[in-house]
N, C-alpha and C positions, 0 to 999 in steps of 0.2 A: 274254910275258904282256900281255894287253890291259889298259891302265890303267883303274882304277876312276874313273868320273866322278861328280861330284856329282849328286844327284837333280834332276829337272826342277822348275822353280819352280811353285808353286801357281797355276794359271790364274785362280783366283778372287781371289787376293790383289791388293791395290792396288799398281800399278806406280808407283814414284817418277818424277818428271819428269826430263828431260834438262837438266842445268845447263850453260849456255853463257854464261859471264860474267854479265851482268845479265839474261839471258833464261832463262826456264823453259819448255821445250817439253813438253807433255803426251804421255805414251806410253800405248798400250793402247786409247784410245778411237777413234783413227783413224790411218791411215797417213800419215806426213809425206812431202811432196813436195820433192825437191831438184832445182831447175832448173839445167841446165848452161849455162854461158857461157864458151866457149873463145875467148880472144883470142890465137889461134895461127894460123900459116899452114899447119899440117900435121896437125891433128887428123883422125882417120880419117873422121869423118862431116861435120863442118862447118868444116874447116880453111880459113882465109882469109875466111870470111863476116863475122866480127866483129873482124877485126884493126884496121880503121879505128875510131877512138874513137867517132865519131858512130853507126856501126852497132852498136858494143858497147853504147852507152847506150840505143839503141832496143831492142835485145834485152833489156836489163835491165828496161825498162818493160814489155815484152811478158810477161816471166816474172812480174813482180809483178802485172800485171793478170790473169794466169791463175790467181793465187792460190797460188803456191808458198810453202812455209814457209821454205825456204832457197834462196839462189842460190849455186852453187859456181863460182867464177871461177878459171880456169886460164890461166897464161901460158906453159906448156911442155907440149907434147904428150907423152902417155904411150902412144901407139899402138905396136903391135909394130914394131920397127925404128927408132923415133924417135931422133933425135940430141939430146943435151942442149944447153941454151942457158945463157948466162952469167946470173949473178945480176942484173947491170945490165939486160940485155935483158928478163928476166922481169919485173922491177919496172917497166920502161918500158911494157911492154904492159898491165899490170894497173892502173897508177896512175890513168888517167882514170876507170875504173870505181870505184876506191876513193874518189876525190875526189867524184864525183857521189853516191855512196852516203852519204858523210859529211854532205853538205849536206842530203840528203833524209831520212835516218834513218827508214827504213820499219820496219814491224813484223817483216817477214821477216828472218831472220838471214843475214849475209854469211859465206860459207865460202870459204876459199882452198885450192885444189888445188896444193900445193907440198910438196917435201921439204926445201927449203932454209931454214935458220933465219933468214937475213938477209931473205929475201922475206917469211917469216911475220911477222917483227918489224915490217916496214913496214905490212903488212896489219893487224896488231893495233893499231898506232898509229892507224889510220884507222877502227877500230871493228869489225873482223872478230870473229866469235864462235866460229869453228870452223876448225881446220886439218885439211885432208884430206890425209893423208900416205901416199902409196902405198908407202913403205918402212917404215911402222909404226915411225917414230922411229929407224930404223937408218941412214938416208942421211946425216944430219948430226948429229954428236955434241952440238951445241948446241941442237937442236930440243926435247928434253924440258924443258930449263931455260926456254926461251923460252915454251913453252906453259904450263908450270907457273906462271911468274911473272905471266902475264896472267890466269889463271883461265879461259882459253878451253877449249873442248872439242877433242877430237882423234878423227879416224877412223884406226883401226889396220887397214890393209888387208894381206891376204896376197898375196904375189907370189913366184913362183919365178923367180929370176934378175933381170934388169933389162930395161926396155922394149926396148932395142936387140936383145936376144938371147932374150927370155923364151919366144918361140914356136918355138924350135928344139928340137924333140923333148922337150917337158916330160914328166917321168916321176915317178910316185908309187908307193909300195908300198901304202899305205892312205890315200888322200887325205883323208878326213874326219878320221881320227885325227891325221894330220900337221898339218892346219890347226887342229884343236882344241889340240894341244900348242903350236903356234906362238902362238895367241891367249893361252893361259894364261901363257906366258913374257913376251909383250909387255905384257899387262895388269899383270903384276907389275913389270916394268921401269918402266912409266909411273907406277905408284903410288909406287914408290921415288923417282922424280924429283919427286914432289909433285903430280902430276896426280890430281885426285879421281876415284874410280871412277865417280861419277855423271855425269862429263863424257866418258866413253869410249864410242865407237861402234865396232862391229866390222864389217868388210867382207870377205867371203871372196874377193873379187877375181875376179869372173867375167871370163874372157878374159885374165887376167894370168898367163901361164905355165900355161895349161890347154888341153887338147884339147876337142873337142866332147863326148866322153864324160865328161871331167872336169867340165865345166860342168853337164851334165845331172845328174850324180851329186850335185854340190854343191846344186843347186836341189831335187832330190828329197829330200835329207837335211838341208835347211836347218834344220829344227826342232831338230836335234841341237845346234846352236850356242847354242840358247836356254839350255842347261845352264849357260852361263857367266854368265848373269844380266845381260847387257848388250844394248842394242838393236842390231839387225842392219840394216845398210844394204846394199841390193843394187842393182847398176847394170847391168841387162841391155840398156839402151837402144841399139837399132840394132847390137848387137854381132855379131861374125862368126859366132857359133854359130847365130844366127837366119838369117843369110844362107846358111849351110851347109844348114840344114834346109829352107829355103824356096826356095833358089836366087834370092835377091833382092839387089840392090845396097843399100848403106847407106841411101840416100835413100828406099828403098821397103820399109822394114821396120817401119812403124807398127803394122800389125796383129799382126805377130810379136812386137813389143815389148809390145803390149797383153796378149797371151797370156802372155808371160813374167812381166810385172808381176803379173797376176792370180794366177798360180801361186805366185809368190814371196810375195805377201801371205798367201795361204792356207797356205803352208808356214812362215810366221813372220816375214817381213820387217816391220820397223817403219818404215823409210824406203826410198824408191825414188828413184834418181837417173836423171833422164829429160831428153830433148831436147824432146819434143812435149808441153809442159806442159798446154795446154788440153784436148787429147784424152785424155791419160793421167789427168788429174784426174777426168774422167767415169768412166773405168774404175775408178779407186780408190774413188770414191764408191759405185759399185754393189757392188763386191767387199766393201768395209767394211760396208755395210748388210747384206749376206747373211751375212758372217762373224760379225758381232756380233748379228744378229737384231734390229737396231734402227737407226733413222736419227738420227744425232747432229747433223745439219745440215751444210751445205756447208763 
């Protein structure tokens, strides 16, 4: 029997803001941009480009100047086939960015892409407001406690398997229903740990244990996840499904990414995670103006 889902939220109702420690990010009036800063040697698109601290800090400045709302810093690649790194190495990679951020204290929120509680703790001590956990709090038993104690937000992402093996013949009976059930259970677990519902973001995990057909089905039915009443983050930037459709390498997927971002926003995405901040910000500005029928400003 297909489980009964709660009704869709009233689209005219006021949407409460996203609570990330001392920050309040408005939802509903415009799509929020999450800029990617990978300080890794092996990320699928920009691996090695920002491993040097000076290059990472320049990337940080570039993202801020482009006007992103959040910068998502990652010290461990989660690309298909990626090997895990130690806690110490991950902290070593992200620490220069954390220290620079703490001195500058910009308006944009610092997000940390990690599933390790010890790494998250260091980041939170430096002022991070969001933990982007690809395991949805399942990878480290201490993570729920660390996030809850800080008052930070958390991204609960769906992934089938682990990065090292997730693209080896992923299979679902009913992918949308399975992800919905996963989100429901993970939200409940997060709230039981003391994480407030208003601080939870959901990410269906484009490219994480999904085929091309799976990714397209998720994006087509993205609005279904709005039933859960939490903001949706979508990360299509330069992903392999775009490469499959266009036969383009990762560094030549800007237009494909722009199309995927536009479609995701029209289907219900509240946040988009992107590499090409300045270019995609223009896309988001136009799509938001059309979607809302009004221009709220840049």
